[in-house]
All heavy atoms as an XYZ file, in Angstrom:
905
protein
N       2.103     -6.147    -54.152
C       2.724     -5.843    -52.863
C       3.485     -4.548    -53.001
O       4.327     -4.412    -53.847
C       3.655     -7.017    -52.475
C       4.354     -6.808    -51.182
S       5.519     -8.081    -50.661
C       5.040     -9.535    -51.431
N       3.157     -3.575    -52.131
C       3.828     -2.291    -52.194
C       4.610     -2.105    -50.891
O       4.073     -2.126    -49.787
C       2.795     -1.157    -52.337
C       2.175     -1.146    -53.737
C       1.265      0.027    -53.917
C       2.119      1.265    -54.172
N       1.296      2.454    -54.512
N       5.921     -1.901    -51.039
C       6.865     -1.771    -49.936
C       7.648     -0.455    -50.100
O       7.851      0.010    -51.216
C       7.857     -2.906    -49.897
C       7.352     -4.330    -50.104
C       8.501     -5.271    -50.288
C       6.492     -4.739    -48.935
N       8.144      0.051    -48.978
C       9.118      1.139    -49.058
C      10.056      1.036    -47.862
O       9.723      0.420    -46.859
C       8.459      2.534    -49.083
O       9.393      3.501    -49.526
C       7.879      2.939    -47.766
N      11.198      1.642    -48.019
C      12.187      1.717    -46.934
C      12.637      3.163    -46.787
O      12.679      3.900    -47.775
C      13.369      0.751    -47.188
O      14.232      0.793    -46.047
C      14.128      1.103    -48.429
N      12.950      3.596    -45.537
C      13.309      4.966    -45.311
C      14.235      5.057    -44.086
O      13.845      4.667    -42.989
C      12.050      5.786    -45.070
C      12.216      7.259    -44.927
C      13.323      8.008    -45.067
C      11.130      8.179    -44.634
N      13.027      9.331    -44.902
C      11.688      9.457    -44.636
C       9.798      8.024    -44.380
C      10.961     10.584    -44.359
C       9.041      9.155    -44.112
C       9.628     10.424    -44.134
N      15.449      5.561    -44.313
C      16.291      5.940    -43.195
C      15.846      7.335    -42.774
O      16.236      8.338    -43.338
C      17.783      5.957    -43.559
C      18.683      6.217    -42.372
O      18.271      6.864    -41.426
N      19.914      5.747    -42.440
N      15.026      7.361    -41.724
C      14.301      8.576    -41.367
C      15.147      9.529    -40.526
O      14.796     10.691    -40.358
C      12.968      8.213    -40.677
C      12.009      9.362    -40.778
C      13.197      7.720    -39.266
C      10.574      8.950    -40.665
N      16.274      9.048    -39.989
C      17.184      9.863    -39.167
C      16.464     10.576    -38.007
O      16.664     11.779    -37.799
C      17.945     10.866    -40.028
C      18.884     10.178    -41.002
C      19.687     11.144    -41.800
N      20.610     10.448    -42.691
C      20.313     10.110    -43.938
N      19.143     10.396    -44.457
N      21.195      9.461    -44.668
N      15.607      9.819    -37.382
C      14.869     10.359    -36.233
C      13.404     10.513    -36.509
O      13.049     11.184    -37.485
N      12.560      9.849    -35.721
C      11.107      9.882    -35.928
C      10.421     10.629    -34.771
O       9.212     10.526    -34.601
C      10.590      8.440    -36.031
C       9.161      8.182    -36.453
C       8.842      8.887    -37.761
C       8.904      6.692    -36.544
N      11.193     11.434    -34.058
C      10.643     12.145    -32.882
C       9.811     13.346    -33.226
O       8.906     13.696    -32.453
N       9.994     14.009    -34.353
C       9.237     15.223    -34.648
C       7.861     14.907    -35.238
O       7.702     13.959    -36.008
C      10.015     16.121    -35.596
O       9.904     15.668    -36.931
N       6.898     15.724    -34.896
C       5.523     15.537    -35.395
C       5.515     15.661    -36.931
O       4.694     15.003    -37.590
C       4.591     16.546    -34.761
C       4.314     16.237    -33.320
C       3.135     17.074    -32.820
N       2.942     16.945    -31.434
C       2.252     15.986    -30.850
N       1.701     15.050    -31.572
N       2.096     15.947    -29.537
N       6.341     16.532    -37.482
C       6.381     16.716    -38.921
C       6.759     15.402    -39.604
O       6.119     14.978    -40.557
C       7.356     17.810    -39.299
C       7.407     18.126    -40.788
C       8.385     19.250    -41.131
N       9.759     18.957    -40.735
C      10.602     18.213    -41.453
N      10.226     17.635    -42.569
N      11.834     18.005    -41.027
N       7.787     14.728    -39.122
C       8.199     13.444    -39.722
C       7.135     12.362    -39.515
O       6.859     11.564    -40.400
C       9.551     12.971    -39.184
C      10.690     13.726    -39.776
C      12.017     13.091    -39.429
C      13.140     13.869    -40.050
N      14.470     13.274    -39.652
N       6.505     12.371    -38.357
C       5.432     11.391    -38.086
C       4.301     11.589    -39.033
O       3.761     10.641    -39.617
C       4.971     11.531    -36.619
C       6.026     11.172    -35.628
C       5.695     11.627    -34.221
O       4.541     11.898    -33.888
N       6.697     11.725    -33.376
N       3.883     12.842    -39.239
C       2.805     13.168    -40.144
C       3.169     12.821    -41.589
O       2.388     12.278    -42.341
C       2.423     14.665    -40.014
C       1.194     15.060    -40.807
C       0.752     16.508    -40.538
N       1.777     17.435    -40.158
C       2.002     17.900    -38.909
N       1.259     17.517    -37.937
N       2.944     18.755    -38.679
N       4.413     13.160    -41.990
C       4.891     12.818    -43.342
C       4.856     11.312    -43.589
O       4.407     10.861    -44.638
C       6.281     13.366    -43.604
C       6.312     14.849    -43.784
O       5.285     15.490    -43.997
N       7.500     15.428    -43.727
N       5.342     10.546    -42.618
C       5.315      9.093    -42.723
C       3.889      8.593    -42.899
O       3.613      7.802    -43.786
C       6.001      8.443    -41.527
C       5.971      6.932    -41.462
C       6.700      6.316    -42.644
C       6.556      6.458    -40.132
N       2.987      9.041    -42.051
C       1.604      8.631    -42.106
C       0.984      8.981    -43.466
O       0.312      8.161    -44.072
C       0.826      9.286    -40.964
O      -0.550      8.978    -41.052
N       1.251     10.181    -43.931
C       0.690     10.612    -45.233
C       1.227      9.775    -46.384
O       0.472      9.398    -47.270
C       0.996     12.089    -45.460
C       0.186     13.031    -44.568
O      -0.841     12.609    -44.028
N       0.639     14.222    -44.428
N       2.507      9.500    -46.386
C       3.122      8.676    -47.455
C       2.494      7.283    -47.458
O       2.147      6.751    -48.514
C       4.635      8.612    -47.307
C       5.256      9.973    -47.675
C       5.233      7.502    -48.163
C       6.698     10.104    -47.283
N       2.343      6.683    -46.291
C       1.790      5.344    -46.188
C       0.354      5.332    -46.740
O      -0.003      4.458    -47.502
C       1.818      4.846    -44.727
C       3.255      4.565    -44.306
C       0.964      3.586    -44.565
C       3.411      4.266    -42.844
N      -0.432      6.346    -46.382
C      -1.815      6.430    -46.833
C      -1.893      6.712    -48.339
O      -2.647      6.051    -49.068
C      -2.581      7.482    -46.082
C      -2.901      7.115    -44.660
C      -3.552      8.227    -43.889
C      -3.649      7.895    -42.434
N      -4.066      9.082    -41.633
N      -1.152      7.712    -48.780
C      -1.206      8.100    -50.217
C      -0.737      6.993    -51.151
O      -1.295      6.761    -52.210
C      -0.377      9.350    -50.463
C      -0.981     10.584    -49.855
C      -0.033     11.778    -49.813
O       1.094     11.711    -50.417
O      -0.349     12.772    -49.161
N       0.313      6.281    -50.734
C       0.869      5.230    -51.582
C       0.211      3.856    -51.343
O       0.512      2.906    -52.033
C       2.391      5.105    -51.353
C       3.148      6.390    -51.726
C       3.017      6.749    -53.195
O       2.953      5.832    -54.036
O       2.969      7.956    -53.481
N      -0.672      3.803    -50.332
C      -1.339      2.547    -49.982
C      -0.344      1.394    -49.787
O      -0.448      0.340    -50.384
C      -2.384      2.185    -51.032
C      -3.474      3.230    -51.115
C      -4.514      2.872    -52.139
C      -5.604      3.896    -52.110
N      -5.755      4.634    -53.298
N       0.655      1.682    -48.949
C       1.750      0.724    -48.722
C       1.304     -0.479    -47.871
O       0.518     -0.326    -46.936
C       2.910      1.438    -48.050
C       3.535      2.550    -48.888
C       4.539      3.333    -48.079
C       4.222      1.982    -50.123
N       1.833     -1.638    -48.237
C       1.515     -2.875    -47.520
C       2.525     -3.129    -46.397
O       2.184     -3.742    -45.370
C       1.553     -4.065    -48.493
C       0.535     -3.891    -49.589
O      -0.560     -3.420    -49.346
O       0.876     -4.269    -50.744
N       3.775     -2.684    -46.595
C       4.817     -2.923    -45.620
C       5.810     -1.755    -45.712
O       6.102     -1.278    -46.803
C       5.530     -4.251    -45.875
C       6.352     -4.716    -44.703
S       6.951     -6.439    -44.919
C       5.492     -7.392    -44.500
N       6.288     -1.312    -44.519
C       7.190     -0.157    -44.480
C       8.377     -0.534    -43.565
O       8.172     -1.063    -42.474
C       6.465      1.085    -43.905
C       7.383      2.283    -43.851
C       5.215      1.385    -44.718
N       9.602     -0.180    -44.029
C      10.815     -0.464    -43.307
C      11.463      0.889    -42.927
O      11.860      1.611    -43.834
C      11.779     -1.308    -44.119
C      11.163     -2.529    -44.678
C      10.721     -2.606    -45.992
C      10.957     -3.628    -43.881
C      10.134     -3.742    -46.503
C      10.390     -4.795    -44.381
C       9.957     -4.851    -45.704
N      11.589      1.141    -41.653
C      12.185      2.409    -41.194
C      13.471      2.099    -40.416
O      13.489      1.198    -39.601
C      11.202      3.135    -40.220
C       9.845      3.354    -40.874
C      11.774      4.444    -39.725
C       9.833      4.284    -42.048
N      14.516      2.859    -40.746
C      15.761      2.716    -40.008
C      16.074      4.034    -39.306
O      15.655      5.102    -39.767
C      16.930      2.382    -40.940
C      16.753      1.131    -41.788
C      15.988      1.399    -43.059
O      16.100      2.418    -43.686
N      15.138      0.439    -43.410
N      16.831      3.942    -38.237
C      17.306      5.075    -37.464
C      16.148      5.885    -36.861
O      16.073      7.088    -37.015
C      18.217      5.948    -38.305
C      19.294      6.598    -37.531
C      20.370      7.293    -38.367
O      20.372      7.176    -39.601
O      21.213      7.948    -37.740
N      15.262      5.185    -36.140
C      14.122      5.871    -35.523
C      14.584      6.811    -34.413
O      13.957      7.835    -34.181
C      13.149      4.864    -34.905
O      13.804      4.122    -33.881
C      12.543      3.960    -35.935
N      15.652      6.462    -33.704
C      16.201      7.260    -32.597
C      15.108      7.478    -31.516
O      15.082      8.550    -30.858
C      16.779      8.601    -33.077
C      17.916      8.432    -34.011
C      18.469      9.800    -34.405
C      19.648      9.652    -35.362
N      20.242     10.974    -35.675
N      14.213      6.546    -31.347
C      13.089      6.655    -30.394
C      13.062      5.514    -29.421
O      13.404      4.390    -29.747
C      11.746      6.682    -31.145
S      11.462      8.108    -32.164
N      12.539      5.807    -28.225
C      12.324      4.752    -27.244
C      11.148      3.897    -27.693
O      10.345      4.275    -28.564
C      12.006      5.372    -25.875
O      10.740      5.981    -25.927
N      11.008      2.748    -27.083
C       9.887      1.867    -27.376
C       8.568      2.525    -27.001
O       7.562      2.369    -27.699
C      10.074      0.508    -26.678
C      11.277     -0.236    -27.212
S      11.636     -1.763    -26.320
C      10.938     -2.947    -27.476
N       8.542      3.277    -25.931
C       7.329      4.014    -25.528
C       6.964      5.050    -26.574
O       5.775      5.198    -26.881
C       7.514      4.672    -24.164
C       7.538      3.688    -23.028
O       7.017      2.552    -23.191
O       8.075      4.043    -21.946
N       7.925      5.733    -27.128
C       7.685      6.746    -28.130
C       7.143      6.097    -29.418
O       6.203      6.603    -30.043
C       8.940      7.559    -28.439
C       8.742      8.675    -29.420
C       7.824      9.750    -28.854
C       7.757     10.951    -29.755
N       6.821     11.951    -29.237
N       7.697      4.942    -29.802
C       7.196      4.233    -30.994
C       5.756      3.837    -30.758
O       4.915      3.977    -31.657
C       8.090      3.001    -31.302
C       9.493      3.429    -31.727
C       7.433      2.101    -32.369
C       9.595      4.159    -33.048
N       5.432      3.331    -29.594
C       4.051      2.940    -29.271
C       3.119      4.152    -29.390
O       2.018      4.095    -29.955
C       3.959      2.313    -27.916
C       2.632      1.685    -27.559
C       2.603      0.914    -26.241
N       3.684      1.125    -25.310
C       4.782      0.352    -25.202
N       4.936     -0.700    -25.959
N       5.685      0.629    -24.309
N       3.557      5.284    -28.880
C       2.791      6.531    -28.958
C       2.562      6.964    -30.421
O       1.439      7.304    -30.809
C       3.519      7.613    -28.180
C       2.859      9.000    -28.265
C       3.761     10.042    -27.614
O       4.375      9.784    -26.538
O       3.839     11.142    -28.195
N       3.579      6.905    -31.197
C       3.521      7.275    -32.648
C       2.548      6.305    -33.347
O       1.678      6.702    -34.119
C       4.896      7.239    -33.299
C       5.753      8.381    -32.756
C       4.805      7.336    -34.833
C       7.235      8.231    -33.056
N       2.698      5.014    -33.067
C       1.810      4.018    -33.686
C       0.363      4.310    -33.348
O      -0.516      4.306    -34.201
C       2.216      2.620    -33.193
C       1.271      1.539    -33.644
N       0.275      1.046    -32.776
C       1.124      0.913    -34.829
C      -0.411      0.172    -33.461
N       0.074      0.023    -34.693
N       0.077      4.542    -32.076
C      -1.308      4.754    -31.662
C      -1.915      6.034    -32.205
O      -3.112      6.092    -32.425
C      -1.418      4.749    -30.122
C      -1.164      3.369    -29.541
O      -1.256      2.358    -30.210
N      -0.790      3.317    -28.269
N      -1.090      7.002    -32.493
C      -1.619      8.274    -33.022
C      -1.717      8.276    -34.547
O      -2.712      8.744    -35.101
C      -0.733      9.444    -32.584
C      -1.232     10.758    -33.091
C      -0.513     11.946    -32.517
C      -1.177     13.212    -33.081
N      -0.727     14.395    -32.421
N      -0.658      7.780    -35.228
C      -0.574      7.965    -36.683
C      -0.720      6.687    -37.477
O      -1.065      6.745    -38.677
C       0.771      8.580    -37.039
C       1.031      9.909    -36.440
C       1.794     10.181    -35.364
C       0.525     11.185    -36.875
N       1.817     11.500    -35.105
C       1.042     12.173    -36.035
C      -0.311     11.583    -37.940
C       0.761     13.507    -36.156
C      -0.590     12.932    -38.096
C      -0.059     13.860    -37.219
N      -0.417      5.540    -36.912
C      -0.241      4.338    -37.719
C      -1.066      3.167    -37.206
O      -0.681      1.997    -37.364
C       1.237      3.952    -37.749
C       2.183      5.078    -38.218
C       3.625      4.718    -37.871
C       2.012      5.358    -39.688
N      -2.195      3.428    -36.602
C      -2.965      2.410    -35.882
C      -3.421      1.277    -36.767
O      -3.593      0.132    -36.287
C      -4.136      3.064    -35.126
C      -4.702      2.130    -34.044
C      -5.217      3.536    -36.070
C      -3.806      1.884    -32.909
N      -3.601      1.501    -38.064
C      -4.055      0.434    -38.964
C      -2.985     -0.645    -39.123
O      -3.321     -1.806    -39.494
C      -4.359      1.086    -40.334
C      -4.727      0.065    -41.410
C      -4.867      0.708    -42.775
C      -4.990     -0.400    -43.805
N      -4.826      0.073    -45.153
N      -1.750     -0.335    -38.847
C      -0.650     -1.256    -39.096
C      -0.198     -1.947    -37.826
O      -0.260     -1.382    -36.740
C       0.542     -0.490    -39.685
C       0.279     -0.053    -41.106
C      -0.492      1.067    -41.375
C       0.729     -0.815    -42.182
C      -0.775      1.439    -42.680
C       0.447     -0.439    -43.472
C      -0.301      0.686    -43.706
O      -0.609      1.072    -44.979
N       0.261     -3.179    -37.971
C       0.983     -3.837    -36.854
C       2.433     -3.554    -37.054
O       2.892     -3.170    -38.143
C       0.675     -5.307    -36.895
C      -0.784     -5.611    -36.552
C      -1.103     -7.109    -36.438
O      -0.183     -7.943    -36.590
O      -2.285     -7.393    -36.265
N       3.217     -3.728    -35.973
C       4.636     -3.408    -36.079
C       5.479     -4.243    -35.169
O       5.016     -4.765    -34.166
C       4.849     -1.918    -35.827
C       4.681     -1.525    -34.362
C       5.800     -1.381    -33.530
C       3.421     -1.276    -33.804
C       5.662     -1.019    -32.214
C       3.267     -0.909    -32.490
C       4.389     -0.773    -31.689
O       4.254     -0.425    -30.358
N       6.773     -4.262    -35.512
C       7.844     -4.798    -34.646
C       8.938     -3.785    -34.715
O       9.128     -3.078    -35.703
C       8.317     -6.160    -35.111
C       7.397     -7.330    -34.853
C       7.929     -8.590    -35.543
C       7.257     -7.600    -33.377
N       9.725     -3.732    -33.628
C      10.799     -2.779    -33.568
C      12.036     -3.346    -32.896
O      11.935     -4.306    -32.118
C      10.379     -1.522    -32.823
C      10.074     -1.820    -31.370
C       9.565     -0.631    -30.598
O      10.243      0.422    -30.611
O       8.506     -0.713    -30.005
N      13.146     -2.762    -33.240
C      14.406     -2.963    -32.489
C      14.672     -1.619    -31.865
O      14.740     -0.578    -32.560
C      15.555     -3.370    -33.432
C      16.856     -3.412    -32.667
C      15.287     -4.735    -34.045
N      14.768     -1.586    -30.573
C      14.886     -0.300    -29.869
C      16.188      0.409    -30.202
O      17.219     -0.220    -30.497
C      14.731     -0.472    -28.385
C      15.874     -1.137    -27.675
C      15.627     -1.168    -26.192
C      16.836     -1.708    -25.470
N      16.749     -1.569    -24.028
N      16.104      1.710    -30.184
C      17.272      2.539    -30.373
C      18.188      2.446    -29.159
O      17.718      2.165    -28.054
C      16.854      3.984    -30.602
N      19.459      2.656    -29.352
C      20.444      2.691    -28.289
C      20.659      4.145    -27.927
O      21.409      4.816    -28.614
C      21.723      2.007    -28.749
C      22.754      1.915    -27.617
O      22.462      2.273    -26.491
N      23.924      1.476    -27.952
N      19.957      4.626    -26.907
C      19.903      6.064    -26.590
C      19.330      6.786    -27.784
O      18.220      6.524    -28.187
C      21.220      6.587    -26.111
C      21.679      5.970    -24.815
O      20.862      5.821    -23.897
N      22.954      5.599    -24.716
N      20.088      7.658    -28.424
C      19.577      8.373    -29.617
C      20.244      7.879    -30.886
O      20.440      8.622    -31.844
C      19.772      9.870    -29.467
C      18.860     10.520    -28.424
C      19.157     12.013    -28.297
C      17.402     10.298    -28.735
N      20.652      6.594    -30.910
C      21.284      6.033    -32.120
C      20.541      4.774    -32.523
O      20.075      3.992    -31.704
C      22.736      5.666    -31.816
N      20.385      4.584    -33.823
C      19.807      3.391    -34.367
C      18.296      3.321    -34.170
O      17.598      4.347    -34.096
N      17.794      2.122    -34.111
C      16.364      1.869    -33.994
C      15.815      1.455    -35.349
O      16.059      2.087    -36.359
N      15.102      0.338    -35.359
C      14.502     -0.197    -36.578
C      12.998     -0.416    -36.319
O      12.620     -0.880    -35.262
C      15.140     -1.557    -36.976
C      16.651     -1.391    -37.195
C      14.469     -2.153    -38.208
C      17.370     -2.711    -37.353
N      12.216     -0.062    -37.299
C      10.752     -0.222    -37.212
C      10.244     -0.845    -38.510
O      10.559     -0.348    -39.587
C      10.092      1.146    -36.980
C       8.581      1.218    -36.947
C       8.029      0.406    -35.781
C       8.118      2.660    -36.886
N       9.506     -1.938    -38.404
C       8.856     -2.536    -39.547
C       7.367     -2.555    -39.312
O       6.903     -3.023    -38.253
C       9.370     -3.978    -39.762
O      10.790     -3.959    -39.992
C       8.672     -4.624    -40.975
N       6.608     -1.985    -40.244
C       5.161     -1.926    -40.177
C       4.559     -2.740    -41.291
O       5.116     -2.776    -42.378
C       4.684     -0.476    -40.360
C       5.214      0.557    -39.366
C       5.420      1.884    -40.049
C       4.201      0.729    -38.249
N       3.430     -3.376    -41.028
C       2.737     -4.123    -42.109
C       1.256     -4.032    -41.904
O       0.750     -3.840    -40.803
C       3.213     -5.580    -42.169
C       2.828     -6.381    -40.962
C       1.701     -7.118    -40.777
C       3.560     -6.499    -39.742
N       1.658     -7.704    -39.549
C       2.828     -7.346    -38.863
C       4.796     -6.016    -39.293
C       3.258     -7.680    -37.630
C       5.217     -6.361    -38.030
C       4.480     -7.180    -37.224
N       0.541     -4.159    -43.012
C      -0.935     -4.185    -43.011
C      -1.372     -5.590    -42.654
O      -1.128     -6.561    -43.389
C      -1.440     -3.785    -44.403
C      -2.952     -3.715    -44.481
O      -3.636     -4.304    -43.590
O      -3.452     -3.090    -45.412
N      -2.030     -5.773    -41.506
C      -2.425     -7.123    -41.059
C      -3.524     -7.770    -41.937
O      -3.768     -8.966    -41.852
C      -2.917     -6.930    -39.632
C      -3.310     -5.500    -39.556
C      -2.426     -4.774    -40.538
N      -4.117     -6.964    -42.804
C      -5.094     -7.535    -43.735
C      -4.392     -8.125    -44.954
O      -4.997     -8.862    -45.738
C      -6.073     -6.483    -44.190
C      -6.958     -6.005    -43.048
C      -7.978     -4.955    -43.475
O      -7.922     -4.410    -44.590
N      -8.879     -4.645    -42.605
N      -3.084     -7.849    -45.088
C      -2.290     -8.364    -46.223
C      -1.288     -9.435    -45.807
O      -0.928    -10.277    -46.611
C      -1.538     -7.213    -46.900
C      -2.388     -6.070    -47.356
C      -2.953     -6.340    -48.699
C      -3.855     -5.217    -49.201
N      -3.202     -4.185    -49.951
N      -0.785     -9.383    -44.567
C       0.264    -10.275    -44.124
C      -0.026    -10.826    -42.743
O      -0.498    -10.101    -41.853
C       1.630     -9.547    -44.043
C       2.141     -9.086    -45.379
C       2.009     -7.773    -45.741
C       2.759     -9.983    -46.246
C       2.478     -7.327    -46.955
C       3.206     -9.555    -47.462
C       3.075     -8.203    -47.820
N       0.327    -12.089    -42.561
C       0.381    -12.718    -41.262
C       1.826    -13.064    -40.938
O       2.523    -13.555    -41.815
N       2.260    -12.782    -39.750
C       3.680    -13.026    -39.376
C       3.784    -14.438    -38.785
O       3.054    -14.789    -37.867
C       4.154    -11.959    -38.369
C       3.977    -10.548    -38.943
C       5.599    -12.235    -37.975
C       4.635    -10.320    -40.295
N       4.723    -15.193    -39.354
C       4.943    -16.573    -38.940
C       6.127    -16.712    -37.975
O       6.142    -17.571    -37.112
C       5.168    -17.461    -40.151
C       4.086    -17.428    -41.242
C       4.509    -18.205    -42.450
C       2.770    -17.938    -40.648
N       7.156    -15.860    -38.167
C       8.369    -15.953    -37.338
C       9.109    -14.640    -37.447
O       8.952    -13.894    -38.424
C       9.271    -17.094    -37.832
C      10.335    -17.473    -36.837
O      10.257    -17.072    -35.667
O      11.289    -18.172    -37.221
N       9.938    -14.329    -36.433
C      10.750    -13.121    -36.455
C      12.112    -13.443    -35.884
O      12.270    -14.340    -35.055
C      10.131    -12.013    -35.601
O      10.059    -12.405    -34.247
C       8.761    -11.647    -36.109
N      13.109    -12.679    -36.317
C      14.462    -12.718    -35.747
C      14.970    -11.311    -35.774
O      14.677    -10.538    -36.688
C      15.387    -13.617    -36.574
C      14.905    -15.076    -36.629
C      16.072    -15.986    -36.581
C      15.649    -17.453    -36.706
N      14.791    -17.955    -35.699
N      15.758    -10.942    -34.745
C      16.247     -9.556    -34.671
C      17.559     -9.478    -33.952
O      17.884    -10.320    -33.115
C      15.203     -8.688    -34.007
N      18.317     -8.466    -34.287
C      19.462     -8.047    -33.533
C      19.496     -6.525    -33.586
O      18.554     -5.912    -34.124
C      20.770     -8.625    -34.126
O      21.188     -7.894    -35.236
N      20.550     -5.942    -33.088
C      20.619     -4.475    -33.110
C      20.571     -3.896    -34.502
O      20.063     -2.764    -34.703
C      21.941     -4.063    -32.445
C      22.064     -2.589    -32.263
C      23.242     -2.224    -31.369
N      23.352     -0.786    -31.338
C      24.465     -0.137    -31.609
N      25.578     -0.799    -31.903
N      24.485      1.158    -31.529
N      21.017     -4.642    -35.517
C      21.133     -4.083    -36.886
C      20.172     -4.667    -37.893
O      20.247     -4.311    -39.060
C      22.584     -4.248    -37.390
C      23.545     -3.385    -36.610
O      23.165     -2.429    -35.970
N      24.793     -3.721    -36.694
N      19.312     -5.571    -37.487
C      18.325     -6.125    -38.446
C      17.075     -6.593    -37.752
O      17.090     -6.913    -36.554
C      18.947     -7.223    -39.324
C      19.077     -8.563    -38.605
C      18.038     -9.480    -38.627
C      20.240     -8.885    -37.907
C      18.154    -10.697    -37.960
C      20.350    -10.110    -37.268
C      19.312    -10.971    -37.294
O      19.419    -12.196    -36.658
N      16.032     -6.679    -38.545
C      14.736     -7.224    -38.094
C      14.179     -8.008    -39.247
O      13.875     -7.456    -40.291
C      13.784     -6.103    -37.699
C      12.402     -6.481    -37.230
C      12.399     -7.456    -36.104
C      11.649     -5.201    -36.839
N      14.130     -9.348    -39.113
C      13.644    -10.223    -40.170
C      12.273    -10.786    -39.802
O      12.002    -11.144    -38.670
C      14.588    -11.416    -40.398
O      15.801    -10.990    -40.955
N      11.405    -10.839    -40.821
C      10.074    -11.389    -40.662
C       9.899    -12.506    -41.685
O      10.277    -12.354    -42.839
C       8.983    -10.338    -40.960
C       9.048     -9.004    -40.245
C       7.955     -8.100    -40.801
C       8.855     -9.182    -38.756
N       9.315    -13.617    -41.255
C       8.802    -14.605    -42.181
C       7.306    -14.368    -42.131
O       6.691    -14.411    -41.075
C       9.156    -16.052    -41.741
C       8.524    -17.052    -42.673
C      10.671    -16.227    -41.677
N       6.745    -14.043    -43.307
C       5.322    -13.698    -43.342
C       4.614    -14.434    -44.475
O       5.229    -14.878    -45.438
C       5.163    -12.187    -43.443
S       5.972    -11.455    -44.855
N       3.339    -14.522    -44.292
C       2.471    -15.168    -45.264
C       1.559    -14.099    -45.844
O       0.928    -13.354    -45.102
C       1.644    -16.262    -44.593
O       0.736    -16.839    -45.472
N       1.489    -14.040    -47.163
C       0.582    -13.095    -47.838
C      -0.811    -13.685    -47.763
O      -1.063    -14.814    -48.171
C       1.038    -12.936    -49.281
O       0.118    -12.171    -49.980
N      -1.743    -12.934    -47.199
C      -3.105    -13.436    -46.974
C      -3.842    -13.724    -48.264
O      -4.572    -14.693    -48.382
C      -3.862    -12.495    -46.043
C      -3.236    -12.582    -44.646
C      -5.339    -12.790    -45.983
C      -3.703    -11.641    -43.597
N      -3.620    -12.916    -49.305
C      -4.338    -13.090    -50.549
C      -3.973    -14.348    -51.336
O      -4.844    -15.079    -51.792
N      -2.699    -14.607    -51.425
C      -2.242    -15.754    -52.250
C      -1.528    -16.850    -51.459
O      -1.067    -17.838    -51.996
C      -1.366    -15.302    -53.412
C      -0.131    -14.565    -52.918
O       0.215    -14.638    -51.729
O       0.501    -13.890    -53.764
N      -1.414    -16.638    -50.115
C      -0.813    -17.631    -49.232
C       0.645    -17.954    -49.567
O       1.122    -19.029    -49.257
C      -1.664    -18.901    -49.166
C      -1.530    -19.595    -47.846
O      -1.237    -18.954    -46.833
N      -1.690    -20.904    -47.809
N       1.325    -17.010    -50.238
C       2.771    -17.170    -50.458
C       3.508    -16.821    -49.164
O       3.043    -15.990    -48.403
C       3.217    -16.254    -51.589
C       2.712    -16.631    -52.932
C       3.307    -17.918    -53.489
O       4.498    -18.197    -53.220
O       2.601    -18.642    -54.193
N       4.678    -17.424    -48.969
C       5.480    -17.156    -47.791
C       6.758    -16.391    -48.221
O       7.378    -16.720    -49.208
C       5.875    -18.431    -47.073
O       4.661    -19.111    -46.683
C       6.707    -18.168    -45.837
N       7.102    -15.337    -47.448
C       8.245    -14.494    -47.749
C       9.072    -14.329    -46.520
O       8.569    -14.306    -45.383
C       7.800    -13.090    -48.200
C       6.870    -13.099    -49.356
C       5.482    -13.060    -49.188
C       7.363    -13.136    -50.671
C       4.625    -13.051    -50.255
C       6.500    -13.122    -51.737
C       5.124    -13.085    -51.534
O       4.275    -13.070    -52.621
N      10.403    -14.144    -46.714
C      11.263    -13.721    -45.608
C      11.767    -12.328    -46.050
O      12.342    -12.166    -47.108
C      12.441    -14.649    -45.401
C      13.350    -14.161    -44.293
S      14.629    -15.339    -43.911
C      15.403    -14.544    -42.558
N      11.513    -11.345    -45.182
C      11.858     -9.978    -45.488
C      12.668     -9.436    -44.319
O      12.349     -9.635    -43.156
C      10.594     -9.132    -45.697
C       9.743     -9.716    -46.825
C      10.926     -7.693    -45.952
C       8.437     -9.096    -47.039
N      13.774     -8.725    -44.639
C      14.660     -8.225    -43.596
C      14.838     -6.720    -43.731
O      15.104     -6.220    -44.837
C      16.032     -8.923    -43.697
O      15.833    -10.337    -43.540
C      16.978     -8.433    -42.570
N      14.709     -6.026    -42.656
C      14.951     -4.590    -42.524
C      16.317     -4.440    -41.891
O      16.531     -4.899    -40.772
C      13.837     -3.981    -41.663
C      13.869     -2.494    -41.567
O      14.801     -1.844    -42.037
N      12.865     -1.918    -40.927
N      17.274     -3.809    -42.582
C      18.640     -3.719    -42.113
C      19.027     -2.286    -41.871
O      18.718     -1.362    -42.659
C      19.624     -4.297    -43.170
C      21.040     -4.154    -42.756
C      19.285     -5.758    -43.463
N      19.678     -2.064    -40.726
C      20.291     -0.723    -40.438
C      21.790     -0.943    -40.228
O      22.201     -1.674    -39.341
C      19.649     -0.143    -39.161
C      20.415      1.060    -38.678
C      20.491      2.209    -39.469
C      21.043      1.086    -37.453
C      21.200      3.346    -39.028
C      21.738      2.199    -37.009
C      21.809      3.313    -37.804
O      22.517      4.420    -37.397
N      22.559     -0.305    -41.095
C      24.015     -0.404    -40.996
C      24.642      0.935    -40.665
O      24.758      1.769    -41.560
N      24.976      1.161    -39.380
C      25.524      2.472    -39.025
C      26.900      2.702    -39.606
O      27.580      1.789    -39.989
C      25.576      2.393    -37.493
C      25.579      0.968    -37.151
C      24.901      0.248    -38.283
């Protein structure tokens, strides 16, 4: 299982979007935790559709240009069983498809 986390401090620029996409592909990441997206839900959907279409995702929307949490996962590796979220965290209960293990993973943003 390959995971990474990144306080990206804004995912609005194409350069950061491209860098994120390249890192995910080069490292063959299974799950990615992004904090401080500073993006609207529409912008996250646009980024997903352009750069990250292979991954499924859940998000906690940014409050204007502050905060925002994004968790991406490879649906060929994980199935999501349950989620919980607030402004500062996004938790997933997921099942690993290969070995059927269950995990609870939390993406935290602490301003």
